[in-house]
C-alpha positions in Angstrom: -0.3 0.0 -0.1 3.1 2.6 1.0 5.7 0.6 -0.8 8.2 3.0 -2.1 6.1 6.1 -0.4 8.2 8.6 1.9 6.4 9.7 4.5 7.8 12.9 6.7 6.1 12.4 10.2 5.3 15.4 12.2 5.1 14.8 16.0 3.4 17.5 18.2 2.9 18.1 22.0 -0.4 15.8 22.4 -0.3 13.0 24.8 -1.3 10.9 21.8 2.3 11.4 20.9 3.0 8.0 22.8 1.6 6.3 20.2 3.9 7.5 17.6 6.3 4.6 18.0 3.5 2.1 16.8 2.4 4.4 14.1 6.0 4.6 12.7 6.1 0.7 12.9 2.7 0.3 11.0 3.8 2.7 8.3 6.7 1.2 7.6 5.3 -2.4 8.0 3.1 -1.1 4.9 5.9 -0.3 2.6 6.7 3.6 3.8 9.9 4.9 4.4 9.7 7.3 7.5 11.4 10.2 9.0 10.4 12.3 11.8 10.3 15.8 12.7 9.5 16.5 16.2 8.5 19.9 18.4 10.1 20.5 21.6 6.6 19.7 23.7 6.6 16.2 21.8 9.9 15.6 23.2 8.8 16.1 26.9 6.4 12.9 25.7 8.4 10.6 23.9 12.0 10.7 23.6 13.6 11.3 20.3 15.5 7.9 20.9 12.5 6.2 20.8 11.5 7.7 17.5 14.8 7.1 15.7 14.6 3.8 16.6 10.6 3.4 15.2 11.9 5.4 12.2 15.5 3.8 11.7 16.4 7.5 10.5 17.9 10.5 12.3 15.0 12.8 13.9 14.9 16.6 13.3 14.5 18.3 16.3 15.1 21.7 15.3 15.7 23.8 12.1 19.2 24.6 11.6 21.5 26.0 8.8 20.8 22.5 7.0 17.3 23.6 6.1 15.8 20.5 7.4 12.5 21.6 6.4 13.4 22.2 2.6 15.4 18.7 2.5 12.1 17.1 3.7 9.6 19.1 2.1 10.6 21.2 -0.5 9.9 21.4 -4.2 12.6 18.9 -4.6 12.3 17.4 -1.1 12.6 13.6 0.2 8.7 13.4 1.1 5.8 12.2 -0.7 3.7 13.3 1.9 3.7 15.2 5.4 1.9 13.3 7.9 1.2 15.3 11.2 0.3 12.7 13.6 -0.8 13.7 16.8 -1.4 17.4 15.7 -2.6 19.7 18.5 -4.9 22.5 18.4 -1.9 25.0 18.8 -0.4 23.8 15.8 -3.1 23.6 13.8 -3.9 27.3 14.4 -0.3 28.1 13.6 -0.4 26.2 10.1 -3.8 28.2 9.4 -1.9 31.5 10.4 1.5 30.4 8.5 3.1 30.9 11.9 6.5 29.0 11.9 8.0 28.8 15.3 8.6 24.6 15.7 10.1 22.2 13.3 6.7 20.8 12.6 4.8 24.2 11.4 8.3 25.3 9.6 8.1 21.8 7.6 4.2 22.3 7.2 4.6 25.8 5.7 6.9 24.4 3.1 5.2 21.4 2.3 2.1 23.7 1.5 4.0 26.3 -0.6 5.9 23.1 -2.5 2.6 21.3 -3.3 3.4 18.3 -1.1 0.7 16.6 0.3 -0.2 17.2 3.9 -2.3 15.0 6.2 -3.4 15.9 9.9 -4.4 13.9 12.5 -5.8 15.9 15.3 -5.7 14.8 18.9 -6.8 16.8 21.9 -9.3 17.2 24.7 -12.6 17.8 23.2 -13.6 21.1 24.6 -10.5 22.5 22.7 -11.4 20.4 19.6 -14.7 22.1 19.6 -13.4 25.7 20.1 -14.8 28.1 17.3 -11.2 29.2 16.6 -9.9 25.6 16.1 -12.8 24.2 13.8 -12.1 27.6 11.8 -8.7 26.9 11.6 -9.4 23.2 10.4 -11.7 24.6 8.0 -9.3 26.8 6.4 -6.3 24.3 6.4 -8.6 21.8 4.8 -9.8 24.3 1.9 -6.0 24.4 1.1 -6.2 20.8 0.2 -4.9 19.3 3.6 -6.5 16.1 4.5 -7.8 15.8 8.2 -8.4 12.1 9.8 -11.0 13.1 12.2 -10.4 11.9 15.9 -12.4 9.4 17.9 -14.6 11.5 20.4 -14.6 9.5 23.4 -14.8 10.2 27.2 -14.4 13.9 26.6 -11.4 13.6 24.8 -11.0 13.9 20.7 -8.7 10.7 20.8 -6.3 10.3 17.7 -7.8 8.5 15.1 -7.0 4.7 14.5 -3.4 3.8 13.0 -5.8 2.0 9.8 -7.5 5.2 9.5 -4.0 7.4 9.6 -2.1 5.1 7.4 -4.8 4.7 4.8 -5.0 8.3 4.6 -1.5 8.9 4.1 -1.4 6.2 1.6 -4.4 8.2 -0.4 -2.7 11.3 -0.1 0.4 10.2 -1.5 -0.6 7.9 -4.2 -2.4 8.3 -7.5 -6.3 8.7 -7.3 -7.8 7.0 -10.5 -11.2 6.8 -8.5 -11.1 10.4 -7.4 -14.8 11.6 -7.5 -16.4 8.2 -8.0 -18.9 6.8 -5.5 -18.3 3.2 -5.0 -20.3 1.0 -3.0 -19.1 -2.3 -1.5 -20.9 -5.3 0.0 -19.2 -7.4 2.6 -19.4 -10.2 4.7 -22.0 -12.8 5.7 -25.6 -12.4 6.0 -27.8 -14.0 8.6 -31.3 -15.3 8.6 -33.0 -15.3 12.3 -34.3 -18.9 12.9 -35.7 -17.7 16.2 -34.2 -14.8 19.0 -31.2 -17.1 19.6 -30.5 -19.0 16.4 -29.3 -18.3 13.0 -28.6 -19.4 9.6 -25.3 -17.8 8.3 -22.0 -18.7 6.8 -18.2 -18.7 7.1 -17.4 -15.4 5.2 -15.4 -13.0 7.7 -15.7 -9.8 5.4 -12.0 -9.5 5.1 -11.9 -9.5 1.3 -14.9 -6.8 1.3 -13.0 -4.7 3.8 -10.0 -4.8 1.6 -11.5 -3.8 -1.5 -13.5 -0.6 0.2 -9.9 0.3 1.7 -8.2 -0.1 -1.6 -10.9 1.9 -3.3 -10.4 4.5 -0.9 -6.7 4.8 -1.0 -7.3 5.5 -4.7 -9.5 8.4 -3.9 -13.2 7.2 -4.1 -16.1 7.8 -1.7 -17.1 4.3 -0.5 -20.1 3.0 1.1 -19.6 -0.3 2.7 -22.7 -2.3 3.2 -22.5 -4.7 6.2 -19.1 -3.3 7.7 -18.5 -4.1 11.4 -16.1 -2.6 13.7 -14.2 0.6 13.1 -14.3 1.1 9.2 -12.7 4.7 9.1 -12.5 4.8 5.3 -16.4 4.6 4.4 -19.6 5.3 5.4 -21.3 2.0 6.8 -24.7 0.8 6.4 -25.2 -2.1 9.0 -27.4 -5.0 7.9 -28.2 -8.3 8.9 -30.4 -10.1 6.8 -30.4 -10.8 2.8 -33.3 -8.8 2.2 -32.0 -6.0 4.4 -28.6 -6.1 2.2 -30.4 -6.1 -1.0 -32.6 -3.1 0.4 -29.4 -1.1 1.8 -27.4 -1.6 -1.7 -30.3 -0.8 -4.0 -30.7 2.7 -1.7 -26.7 3.3 -1.9 -26.3 2.5 -5.6 -28.7 5.4 -6.2 -25.9 7.9 -6.6 -23.2 5.1 -7.0 -20.6 4.9 -9.8 -19.9 1.2 -9.3 -20.9 -1.8 -7.2 -18.5 -4.6 -6.0 -20.7 -7.2 -4.5 -18.1 -9.2 -2.4 -20.6 -10.4 0.4 -21.5 -13.8 0.9 -25.5 -13.6 0.8 -27.7 -16.1 2.2 -29.2 -18.0 -0.3 -32.1 -18.9 1.7 -34.1 -17.7 4.2 -36.8 -18.8 6.9 -40.0 -17.7 8.6 -38.4 -17.1 12.2 -40.0 -18.2 15.5 -41.1 -15.4 17.7 -40.0 -17.6 20.7 -36.8 -19.9 21.3 -37.3 -23.1 19.8 -36.8 -25.9 22.2 -34.1 -28.4 22.0 -34.0 -32.3 22.0 -36.7 -32.6 19.1 -36.6 -33.1 15.6 -37.1 -29.8 13.5 -37.7 -29.6 10.0 -37.1 -25.6 8.8 -38.7 -24.5 5.7 -35.9 -22.8 3.5 -37.6 -20.0 0.8 -34.8 -18.7 -1.4 -33.7 -15.1 -1.1 -33.7 -12.5 -3.9 -30.6 -12.2 -5.8 -28.9 -9.1 -5.0 -27.0 -8.7 -8.2 -30.2 -9.2 -10.2 -32.0 -6.9 -8.2 -29.4 -4.0 -8.5 -29.2 -4.9 -12.3 -33.0 -4.4 -12.9 -32.8 -1.1 -10.9 -29.8 0.2 -12.4 -29.1 -1.1 -16.0 -26.1 0.5 -16.8 -24.3 0.7 -13.6 -21.0 -0.9 -13.5 -20.9 -4.0 -11.1 -18.2 -6.2 -10.0 -19.4 -10.0 -8.8 -17.7 -12.6 -6.5 -18.2 -16.2 -6.9 -17.4 -18.8 -4.5 -17.2 -22.6 -5.4 -16.5 -25.8 -3.8 -15.3 -28.0 -7.0 -11.5 -26.8 -6.6 -11.2 -26.9 -10.5 -10.6 -23.6 -12.3 -12.8 -24.6 -15.5 -15.5 -25.0 -13.1 -15.0 -21.9 -11.4 -14.9 -19.9 -14.5 -17.9 -21.4 -15.9 -20.0 -20.7 -12.7 -18.5 -17.2 -12.9 -19.5 -16.7 -16.7 -22.7 -17.7 -16.1 -23.4 -14.7 -13.4 -21.4 -12.5 -15.6 -23.6 -12.9 -18.5 -27.0 -12.9 -16.7 -26.2 -9.8 -14.6 -24.2 -8.0 -17.2 -21.1 -7.7 -14.8 -17.9 -6.0 -15.7 -15.9 -8.7 -14.2 -16.3 -11.4 -11.9 -13.6 -12.7 -9.1 -14.1 -16.6 -8.7 -12.5 -18.3 -5.7 -12.9 -21.6 -3.9 -14.8 -21.4 -1.0 -11.9 -23.2 1.2 -10.3 -19.5 1.8 -13.5 -18.0 3.6 -11.9 -16.6 7.2 -8.4 -16.8 6.0 -6.0 -14.1 5.4 -4.6 -15.7 2.4 -6.5 -16.2 -1.2 -6.3 -17.5 -4.5 -8.9 -16.1 -7.2 -9.6 -15.9 -10.6 -10.3 -13.0 -12.4 -12.8 -13.8 -15.2 -14.2 -11.8 -17.9 -16.2 -13.0 -21.2 -13.2 -13.9 -23.0 -10.2 -14.2 -20.4 -9.5 -15.4 -16.7 -6.3 -14.7 -14.8 -5.2 -15.8 -11.7 -4.6 -13.7 -8.5 -2.5 -15.6 -5.4 -1.8 -13.5 -2.2 -3.2 -11.8 0.7 -6.7 -10.4 0.6 -5.3 -6.7 0.8 -3.4 -7.5 -2.4 -6.8 -8.8 -3.9 -8.5 -5.9 -2.8 -5.9 -3.6 -4.4 -6.3 -5.5 -7.7 -10.0 -5.3 -7.7 -9.7 -1.6 -7.1 -7.3 -1.4 -10.0 -9.4 -3.1 -12.4 -12.3 -1.3 -11.5 -10.3 2.0 -11.9 -9.5 1.2 -15.4 -13.2 0.5 -16.5 -14.1 3.6 -15.2 
């Protein structure tokens, strides 16, 4: 995701600076090279030696005659993106006013003047974040094209965003955005059909592939709606659903202004009429399974020209059978392409898939993040 990307990491005097070691490690784990710039206040929270260890590079603690800010973020500087995480209210206000009295604010002014992308992850107490002057400063800086990673407002604090949110925002800012301005809807995970208030019919899908596709589309500039997202999904608007009918309805609504749909969810093929009370155990039981409405067909009927990417899981283990099944839904629902895989990859981190079109099938082998990037890239080519 960040392979070959140079990240200049600005650290300011929020208590969230204690997280910078983990953040730097995560940036590097995703492929980035990192060099840090820290304020004097930040040095009272996290020692520069710790930051140097995390980045494996010398840390800028002051601007000297070596013009460190220009070397990092000047027009011919080292950095592809300047990430300030955490950013205090003080720092955001000074950036808005072009006040350069710390290594971080001086580097920010240089980056903005040189056209280097800037990403800011604020962290402070909630009343400070809600101050009209701070909000005005954020709006002003954002109007210059700076990307803000919204904090998590909890326990009276505007806590720094998750590492995933910050890393994805940095990747989005530093990379090409072939999906910029496009609205992509992604379905993800398993649906569940209630049998009674306790039991459900479901499947083994973990949602990892759908979330990877959504994240990859976001990094490439898309506005993403994720149907059936769970947990912290900072890169998309999330529609939480449970049943196949709810997923179909939510997807139809989301596709009203969408430019593409990626249907990666494992949607229940059957539903039952649920019991209002828990069914007692210890006796034989027959369930009357009723077929659910096919989401792809419903979307195609409603939106005849919408580009749609489908997924098809099979259990045969034979590539020819997977390609045949994929081309069946490709033709039936007029899809852009279909990603076919063996059901054995459900729940795992690694996968093998076939990208199937009307006249071609190509293999992908790797982790699901890589599969997500491949899907997003193929989709961008078609849009």
